[in-house]
N, C-alpha and C positions, 0 to 999 in steps of 0.2 A: 797105241799105234795110230798114227795120223792117216786120214783118208788121202787118196790120190787126188791131185789137183784136177779140177774140171775146167776145160777151156771154154771161151766164149762161144766157139762154134758148136761144142757139144751141148751146151745148155745156156742159151741166150737169157738175159735177165727178164724177169716178169715185166710185161708191158711192151717188150720189143716185138716188132712185127713177126719175127721168126719163131717166137715162142707162142705156140698155140695150146699149150697145156693149161689145165685149170689152175687157178690160184690156190695156194695152200691156206689162204686166209678166207674166213667166212665172208668178210666184208672188206673191200679194198679201203685202205686208210691213206688218204692223201698226206703228203708231208707238210710240215708247217711252213715250208718255203713256198708252197703253191698258194694260189689265191683262194681263201676259204669263201664259202657262200655268206651272204649278208646275215642270214639267220644264225650262222655258226662262226662267230669271230675267231680269229687266230688266238689261241690261248697264250702264245708267247708275246703278244702285243696287247691283249685285252687289259683294260684298266677297270673292268667292272668290279672285280673283287677288291680293288683298292679305292673305290670311289669314295666311301665314307672317310677313309683316312686322308685322301687327297683333299676332301672338303674341309676337314679339320685343320690341315696344314695351311690351306689358303686363308681360313678364318683367322688363324693365329698370326699369319704374316701381316694381316691388316688390323691387328689388335695392339696390345700394349707394347710389344717389341718395336713395331714400326713407329708408334707415337713417340716413344722414348728417343728413337734415332732422329726423328724430325725436330723434336725439342732441342736437341744438341745443335743441330744445324741452324735453327732460328736464333738460339742464344749467341752463336758465333757471329751472326750478322749484325747484332746490335752495337750501337756506339753510345758512349756516355760523355756528357759535357758538364763539368762541375761549374757551379755558380752561374747557371743559365736557367731561366731568363733574369734571375736575380740572385744575389749572394745567399748561400746556404742551400741552394737547390741543385741536386744532381739530375740533370735532364737525360731521360732515356730516349734516344733517337731511334725510332722504328723505321724511318724512311729507307734505309739501305735494303730492308727486306723487300720493299715494293719496287725498288730500282733494278732488281735482279729477277729474271724470269724464274730461275730455279727456286730461289728462296720464297718468292711469292706463291709459286705452286706448292711448295712445302707447307707454307702457312695455311692455305686453303684446305689442303689435305689433312693437316693436323687438327684444324678446327672441325672438320667433318668427322674425324675419328673421335674427337673430344665430345661432340654432340651425341654420337652413337653410344659412347660409354656412359654419358651422363643422363641421357634421356631415353635410353633403350630403343634406339632406332637402328636400322640396317644400312651400312655404307653402300652406296650405289643404287639404293631404292628410295622412292618417295617416302619421306618421313611423316610422322604424325604432327610435326610442327607446321602450323598454318602461316605464321607471320614471323619474320625476323625484323626486329626494331633496331635501327642503328642510331647512335647518338652523334649530334653535330660536334665536331666535324669528321674526326678520324674513324668513327664507326661507319662512315660512308665508304671508306677505302676498301673494305672487305665484306661488309654486310650484304650488299647485293649479290656478290659472287657466291657467298655461302648460301644465301637463300635459293639461288638457282640449283646448287648441289643438293639441297634438301627438298626441292620441289615445293618451296614456300614463296610467299610474296614478301616484298621488302617495304617497310614503312619508315620514313625518316622522322626523327624528333629534332626540331629546330629551335633556335632562339626566337623569342617573341618578336612578331612582326615580319618573319621571313616566309610564312606560308599563307597562301590565299584561301578565301572561303572561311566557313565557320570552323573554329578551332577550340579545343579545350586547353586550359593553361594550368601550370603548376610551378610554384616558386621553389627555389632552393637557396640556401645560404652559402655565400662565398666569403672569402677572407675580408673583403672590404664592402660588403653589402649583399643585397639580394638580387638574384637573376631569375629569369623565367624560361621554361621550356613550353613548347606547344606541339600539338599534333592535330591533324585535321580530324574532325569528329566522325567522319564516315570511313576512316582508314582501317579501323579494326572493327570487325563484326562481333556481337555478343557471343561468347563461348569459344571464339577462336583461340587456339593454343599458340602462345607467344613466347619467344625468347628475346632478350635484350643483349646487344653486343656493343662493345666499345674497346678502344685500344688498351687503356690503363684504368684500373680502379685505384684511386688515391683516397680522398676523404669519404667518397661514396655519396656525396650530396646530389650530384647530377644524375647518377644512376637511380637513386631512390626517387627522384622527381619523375623520371621516365617510367618507373614502375607504378607510380601513382596515376600517371596518365593512362596506362594500359588498363588499370582497374576501373578508372572512371568510365572507360568505354566498354566495360563488362568483359574485357578479354581475360583469358585464363593464363596468367603469367606462370610459366613453368620454371623459369630461372634466368640467371645472368651468365654471360660468357665474355671473358676478357682475355686479351693477349697477355697482359702482365698485371701484377699486383704489387703495390708498395705496402708491404706487410706492416711496417711500423706505424702506418697511419690508421690501421684497423677499420678501413672503410666498409668492409663486408658486414660489420655489426649493425649498420644502418639499413641493410637490405632485408626484406621480408620474404625472399624466395631463395632457393639454392644458388650458390655462387661457385662458378668453375673458372679456373684460370689455366692457361698453358704454362706460363712462366712466373715464378716468384722472384722478387727483386727487392733490394734495399731493405734489409731487415732492421736497419737503423738509419737515422738521418745523416746527411752529409756532415753536419756540424759534430755529431756524435762520433763519426768515424775519424774526423780530424783530431779529436782529443786523445786518440789512442797513441801510446808512446812505443818506440822500438823496444824489443826485448832487451832486458838488462839495464833499463833506466827507470828511475822514479821521478815523479813530478812534484817538486816542492812548491812551485808556483808557476805561473805562466811564463816567467822569464828566468827561472832558476832550475835548471835540470842538472842533476849530479849523477855520476856513475855509481853503480851499486857496489858496495864493498864485498870483497870475497869472504869466504868462510873464516879465514884467519884474521880478518879485520884490516888487512892491508889493502890500500887502493890498488886496483888492477894495474895502473900505470907505474906503480912503485915496486912491483914485484921484480926480483932479480931475473 
């Protein structure tokens, strides 16, 4: 049996001026829609219980998944020019990355994430890296910006005769002779933690020379960081510290890639290419 309805006049709701009766609750409980005191945040909007999970999600967002996405963006911005600057060379053009604000930003962010993963630093905080060394000349394009992000100084390694004052020198072998790198002798203090950056590692000779300069100044060389690596040249074998690259490229030389033939053809000689016979022995063009 249901109770008879009660009108507003007979029994005003609790809290109404006309209702002077005692509350049936031991303690009045404000609704979650009212403004809770600062010491008691609204449970429907509080994130305290999810703080740890939120932190983990944020850390993951700035980790491997973000780095992978950035690498895809950077790869899409590259251009390749065959037979430049000389026949047999496939030139990797990184300049479009710097010509566009978004891809330049992506590059710096990707390098920062790569450093965090490789050298156990925290993104957005001052790292343990004291000095970023950039190689002439394309290491100068992003080395100073990366150093600012890491809370480090930047030191240029230049060709011989380009730096004033007292310098230390290291030679390295090039295709047609020997070249020399220099760094100012007071640019790196003993014990400072150093990483070396450049755009591309090819044969590894210039990077190895830069590493020798850091060690001559008693710097603590933590590793090398490159935008790209020409894998088939195996330049990292010359380096005596960990090597990290954002992008791998050119697993074989341009000449080797030109020698590959279309599917279904065999190469009898450079000038004699014949179609492959089918399983029955008849030439494909003679089949009914």
